[in-house]
C-alpha positions as CSV (number, residue, x, y, z in Angstrom):
1,M,-54.0,46.4,72.0
2,T,-53.8,50.0,70.8
3,P,-50.3,51.5,70.5
4,L,-50.7,53.9,73.4
5,F,-51.2,50.9,75.7
6,S,-48.2,48.8,74.7
7,T,-45.1,48.9,76.9
8,T,-41.9,50.7,76.1
9,R,-38.5,51.2,77.6
10,I,-37.4,54.6,79.1
11,G,-33.8,54.3,80.4
12,R,-33.8,51.5,83.0
13,Y,-37.6,51.3,83.3
14,T,-40.4,49.7,81.3
15,L,-43.4,51.9,81.1
16,R,-46.7,50.0,81.4
17,N,-48.3,52.4,78.8
18,R,-47.0,55.2,76.6
19,L,-49.0,58.0,78.2
20,A,-46.7,60.5,80.1
21,M,-48.0,63.3,82.3
22,A,-46.4,66.5,81.4
23,P,-44.6,68.8,83.9
24,M,-47.1,71.5,84.8
25,T,-46.7,74.3,87.3
26,R,-49.6,74.2,89.7
27,S,-48.5,76.6,92.5
28,R,-49.8,74.5,95.5
29,S,-46.6,74.5,97.6
30,D,-45.8,76.5,100.7
31,D,-44.3,79.8,99.4
32,A,-42.0,80.4,102.3
33,T,-40.4,77.0,102.4
34,G,-41.0,75.4,99.0
35,V,-42.4,72.4,100.7
36,V,-45.2,70.4,99.0
37,S,-48.4,69.6,100.9
38,D,-50.3,66.4,101.3
39,M,-52.6,67.7,98.6
40,V,-49.7,67.5,96.1
41,A,-49.3,63.8,97.0
42,A,-53.0,63.2,96.4
43,Y,-52.8,65.0,93.0
44,Y,-50.0,62.9,91.7
45,G,-51.3,59.7,93.3
46,Q,-54.6,60.2,91.4
47,R,-52.7,60.2,88.1
48,A,-50.3,57.3,88.9
49,D,-51.8,55.2,86.1
50,A,-49.7,57.1,83.6
51,G,-46.8,55.3,82.2
52,L,-44.6,58.1,83.4
53,I,-45.3,61.2,85.5
54,I,-43.0,64.2,85.2
55,T,-43.5,66.6,88.0
56,E,-43.9,70.3,88.0
57,G,-40.8,72.4,87.7
58,T,-38.9,72.3,91.0
59,Y,-36.1,74.7,91.8
60,P,-32.7,73.1,92.7
61,A,-31.5,75.9,94.9
62,P,-33.1,79.1,96.4
63,M,-31.8,81.3,93.5
64,G,-33.6,79.1,91.0
65,K,-37.1,80.0,92.2
66,G,-39.2,82.0,89.6
67,Y,-42.8,81.8,90.7
68,V,-44.9,82.0,93.8
69,R,-45.8,78.8,95.6
70,T,-43.5,76.5,93.6
71,P,-41.6,73.7,95.2
72,G,-37.9,73.2,95.9
73,I,-35.6,70.2,96.3
74,H,-32.7,71.5,98.3
75,S,-33.7,71.2,102.0
76,E,-34.4,68.3,104.3
77,S,-38.0,69.4,104.8
78,Q,-38.6,69.5,101.1
79,I,-37.1,66.0,100.6
80,E,-39.3,64.6,103.4
81,A,-42.4,66.1,101.9
82,W,-41.7,64.8,98.4
83,K,-41.4,61.3,99.9
84,R,-45.1,61.4,100.5
85,V,-45.6,62.1,96.8
86,T,-43.4,59.4,95.5
87,D,-44.9,56.9,98.0
88,A,-48.4,57.8,96.7
89,V,-47.3,57.1,93.1
90,H,-45.4,54.0,93.8
91,A,-48.3,52.5,95.9
92,K,-50.2,52.4,92.6
93,G,-47.3,51.0,90.6
94,G,-46.4,54.3,88.9
95,L,-43.2,55.9,87.9
96,I,-42.3,59.5,88.6
97,F,-39.5,61.8,87.5
98,L,-38.8,65.1,89.2
99,Q,-38.3,68.1,86.8
100,L,-35.5,70.4,87.8
101,M,-36.2,74.0,86.9
102,H,-33.9,76.9,87.5
103,C,-35.6,80.0,86.2
104,G,-32.6,82.3,86.0
105,R,-33.6,85.8,84.9
106,I,-37.3,84.8,84.9
107,S,-37.7,85.7,88.5
108,H,-38.0,88.7,90.8
109,P,-36.1,89.9,93.9
110,S,-39.2,89.3,96.1
111,L,-39.0,85.6,95.3
112,L,-35.2,85.3,96.0
113,P,-33.2,85.2,99.2
114,E,-32.7,88.6,100.8
115,G,-34.2,90.3,97.7
116,A,-31.3,89.2,95.5
117,T,-31.2,90.1,91.8
118,P,-32.0,87.2,89.5
119,V,-29.0,85.7,87.6
120,A,-28.5,84.9,84.0
121,P,-25.8,84.3,81.4
122,S,-25.9,88.0,80.4
123,A,-27.4,91.1,82.0
124,I,-30.3,91.4,79.5
125,Q,-33.6,92.4,80.9
126,P,-36.5,90.3,79.6
127,A,-39.8,91.8,78.6
128,G,-42.9,90.8,80.5
129,T,-44.0,90.2,84.1
130,V,-43.7,87.4,86.7
131,F,-46.3,86.4,89.2
132,T,-45.4,87.0,92.8
133,A,-47.1,87.0,96.2
134,T,-48.4,90.5,95.5
135,G,-49.4,89.9,91.9
136,P,-47.7,90.4,88.6
137,Q,-44.4,92.3,88.7
138,E,-42.2,93.6,85.9
139,L,-39.2,91.4,85.2
140,V,-35.9,93.1,86.2
141,R,-32.5,93.3,84.7
142,P,-30.6,90.2,85.9
143,R,-27.0,90.0,87.0
144,A,-24.6,88.2,84.7
145,L,-23.0,85.2,86.3
146,E,-19.3,85.2,86.8
147,T,-17.5,82.3,85.1
148,G,-16.6,80.7,88.4
149,E,-20.3,80.9,89.5
150,V,-21.4,78.7,86.7
151,A,-19.8,75.6,88.2
152,D,-21.6,76.3,91.5
153,I,-24.9,76.1,89.7
154,V,-23.9,72.9,88.0
155,E,-23.2,71.6,91.4
156,E,-26.6,72.7,92.6
157,Y,-28.2,70.6,89.9
158,R,-26.0,67.6,91.0
159,L,-27.1,67.9,94.6
160,A,-30.7,68.4,93.6
161,T,-30.5,65.1,91.7
162,R,-29.1,63.4,94.7
163,Y,-31.9,64.8,96.9
164,A,-34.6,63.7,94.4
165,L,-33.4,60.2,94.6
166,M,-33.4,60.4,98.4
167,A,-37.0,61.5,98.1
168,G,-37.8,58.4,96.2
169,F,-38.0,59.7,92.6
170,D,-37.3,57.2,89.8
171,G,-35.4,59.8,87.9
172,V,-35.0,63.5,87.0
173,E,-35.7,65.7,84.0
174,L,-33.7,68.8,83.2
175,H,-36.1,71.7,82.1
176,A,-34.2,73.2,79.2
177,A,-37.1,75.1,77.7
178,S,-39.6,77.9,78.4
179,G,-36.8,80.6,78.5
180,Y,-35.3,79.4,81.8
181,L,-31.6,79.3,82.7
182,P,-30.5,76.4,80.5
183,E,-32.2,77.8,77.5
184,Q,-30.9,81.3,78.4
185,F,-27.3,79.9,78.0
186,L,-28.2,78.0,74.8
187,S,-29.9,80.9,73.0
188,S,-28.0,83.6,71.1
189,G,-30.6,86.2,72.1
190,T,-29.9,85.8,75.8
191,N,-26.3,84.8,75.8
192,Q,-23.7,87.5,75.0
193,R,-20.9,86.0,77.0
194,T,-17.3,86.0,75.8
195,D,-16.0,83.2,78.0
196,A,-16.2,79.4,77.6
197,Y,-20.0,79.6,78.0
198,G,-20.7,82.1,75.2
199,G,-20.1,83.0,71.6
200,S,-19.9,79.8,69.6
201,L,-22.7,77.3,69.5
202,A,-20.5,74.7,71.3
203,N,-19.9,77.2,74.1
204,R,-23.5,78.1,74.4
205,A,-24.5,74.4,74.7
206,R,-21.7,73.8,77.3
207,F,-23.9,74.6,80.3
208,I,-26.7,72.2,79.4
209,L,-24.2,69.4,78.7
210,E,-22.3,70.0,82.0
211,V,-25.5,70.0,84.0
212,L,-26.7,66.8,82.4
213,S,-23.3,65.2,83.0
214,A,-23.5,66.1,86.7
215,M,-27.0,64.8,87.0
216,S,-26.0,61.6,85.3
217,Q,-23.1,61.1,87.6
218,E,-25.5,61.2,90.5
219,A,-28.4,59.1,89.1
220,G,-27.0,57.2,86.2
221,S,-27.7,58.6,82.8
222,D,-30.6,56.1,82.3
223,R,-32.5,58.0,85.0
224,V,-32.0,61.4,83.5
225,G,-34.1,63.1,80.8
226,I,-34.2,66.5,79.2
227,K,-37.1,68.7,77.9
228,I,-36.7,71.2,75.1
229,A,-39.2,73.3,73.2
230,P,-37.5,75.0,70.2
231,E,-38.9,78.3,69.1
232,M,-41.5,78.4,71.9
233,G,-40.6,82.1,72.4
234,F,-41.9,81.9,76.0
235,N,-40.3,84.4,78.5
236,D,-38.8,86.5,75.7
237,I,-36.3,83.9,74.5
238,S,-35.0,83.8,71.0
239,D,-32.2,82.3,68.9
240,A,-30.7,83.4,65.6
241,S,-30.5,79.9,64.2
242,P,-32.8,77.6,66.2
243,Q,-32.7,74.7,63.8
244,E,-28.9,74.6,63.8
245,T,-28.8,75.1,67.5
246,Y,-31.1,72.3,68.5
247,Q,-29.8,69.8,65.9
248,Y,-26.3,70.4,67.4
249,L,-27.6,70.0,71.0
250,V,-29.5,66.8,70.3
251,Q,-26.5,65.2,68.5
252,K,-24.4,66.0,71.5
253,L,-26.9,64.4,73.8
254,N,-26.3,61.0,72.3
255,S,-23.0,60.4,74.0
256,L,-24.7,60.8,77.4
257,K,-27.1,57.9,76.7
258,L,-30.0,59.7,78.5
259,A,-33.3,58.0,79.5
260,Y,-35.2,60.1,77.0
261,L,-35.5,63.4,75.0
262,H,-38.7,65.2,75.6
263,V,-39.6,67.6,72.8
264,A,-42.6,69.8,73.4
265,K,-44.5,71.1,70.3
266,T,-44.5,74.9,70.1
267,G,-46.2,77.5,67.9
268,S,-43.5,77.3,65.3
269,K,-44.5,76.3,61.8
270,F,-41.3,74.3,61.6
271,D,-41.6,70.6,62.5
272,Y,-38.9,70.1,65.1
273,R,-40.1,66.6,65.9
274,A,-39.4,65.6,62.3
275,L,-36.0,67.3,62.4
276,L,-34.7,66.0,65.7
277,R,-36.2,62.5,65.9
278,P,-33.6,61.0,63.5
279,F,-30.7,62.6,65.4
280,F,-31.5,61.1,68.8
281,D,-30.6,57.5,69.5
282,G,-32.7,57.0,72.6
283,P,-36.4,57.1,73.6
284,F,-38.2,60.1,72.2
285,L,-41.2,61.8,74.1
286,S,-43.4,64.3,72.3
287,G,-46.3,66.4,73.4
288,G,-48.3,69.5,72.8
289,G,-52.1,69.6,72.3
290,L,-52.4,65.8,71.7
291,T,-55.7,63.9,71.7
292,N,-56.3,60.2,72.0
293,E,-56.4,59.9,68.2
294,T,-53.3,62.0,67.4
295,A,-51.3,60.3,70.2
296,Q,-52.2,56.9,68.8
297,A,-51.0,58.0,65.3
298,L,-47.8,59.5,66.8
299,I,-46.9,56.2,68.3
300,E,-48.1,54.0,65.5
301,Q,-46.1,55.9,62.9
302,G,-43.0,55.7,65.0
303,H,-42.7,59.5,65.5
304,A,-42.4,59.1,69.3
305,D,-42.0,56.4,71.9
306,A,-44.4,58.0,74.4
307,A,-47.0,60.8,74.1
308,V,-47.0,63.6,76.7
309,F,-50.3,65.1,77.9
310,G,-50.6,68.4,79.8
311,S,-53.9,70.0,80.6
312,L,-55.8,66.9,79.5
313,Y,-54.1,65.0,82.3
314,L,-54.6,67.9,84.7
315,A,-58.4,67.7,84.2
316,N,-58.6,63.9,83.9
317,P,-56.9,61.9,86.6
318,D,-58.1,58.7,85.0
319,L,-57.0,59.6,81.5
320,P,-55.9,56.1,80.4
321,Q,-59.3,54.7,81.4
322,R,-61.1,57.4,79.5
323,F,-59.0,56.7,76.4
324,L,-59.7,52.9,76.7
325,A,-63.4,53.5,77.1
326,D,-63.5,56.2,74.4
327,A,-65.2,58.4,77.0
328,A,-65.6,62.1,77.0
329,S,-63.0,64.2,78.9
330,N,-63.4,66.7,81.6
331,T,-62.7,70.3,80.5
332,P,-59.7,72.0,82.2
333,D,-60.6,75.0,84.3
334,R,-58.0,77.6,83.5
335,N,-59.1,79.8,86.4
336,T,-57.7,77.3,88.9
337,F,-54.4,76.3,87.1
338,F,-52.3,78.3,89.5
339,S,-54.7,79.1,92.4
340,P,-54.1,77.7,95.9
341,G,-56.4,75.1,97.4
342,P,-58.0,71.8,96.1
343,S,-60.5,73.4,93.7
344,G,-59.4,72.5,90.1
345,Y,-56.6,70.4,91.5
346,I,-57.7,67.2,93.2
347,D,-61.5,67.4,92.7
348,Y,-61.8,66.6,89.0
349,P,-64.2,63.6,88.7
350,T,-63.2,60.2,87.4
351,L,-65.5,58.1,85.2
352,E,-66.2,55.9,88.3
353,S,-67.1,58.8,90.5
354,A,-69.3,60.4,87.9
355,Q,-71.2,57.2,87.5
């Protein structure tokens, strides 16, 4: 038995293998309602042989939306639609966590209720554009959240966790990477607050820890994970002392006893996996450009408990079977990553269908 195909514990669950499907935005939901379609259920159901599926980023409240055709988890219709997804995965014996993603300042008024201004820790306009229904739009200057509003957003994460469980998800993951709201609070380049959520490192980490605590109170901490990606730089995010920042955060996570820590590899030359692995007491997930061979080595050498695959899983619904057979992989079609419709979504061939 190769290391990737041994079992491992993630919170309260035993994964049947150590392949995890990464959270990947695919933009196949109804834009007006944030409701996922039957096609989304087919997509995740095709990939249910993974030890763990982590869904695409899903906004916990209307003000958390940041991209066109992304799903939500705050309305009854969204919950009912997600049930078809979890049923499809569970029918094949799979496990699936919902990733909660509040984009904060990485949004646009055209995506938000009544043309609202995006919110953020501080009113600092990010460079770049965001994709909307009418195409790319320049990011705008966000509105800084009042201190009292922060607790409201923490509550939105709590309720979204409750709704995810109602929809049949096995757990939830907090997206604290990619320059979205949790990382905006954590990073010195986007947080210039002078209240309890800004200034010191302890204050900047407060929002993430409060959100995780609220999510854990709803689901049990052994059904809650977190994703980080230090020095990714995506969405104009930066921090003056990232190694110190993430070491502090990860050490603080231990008291929560989370299901796992998911660390995505970035373009940084610094090895954050090596830095952070010794400081986290629970299951450690790692991904970023992995192959069958590098993932096997990652597990074998004890650098991670599970290997996370992104575009490789996107293009190969039967990825575990391909790895076991040492078979060639389909090539991801980047032109269809975010396009509507089934092309490049649910029509990638399996080994069986190709034969």
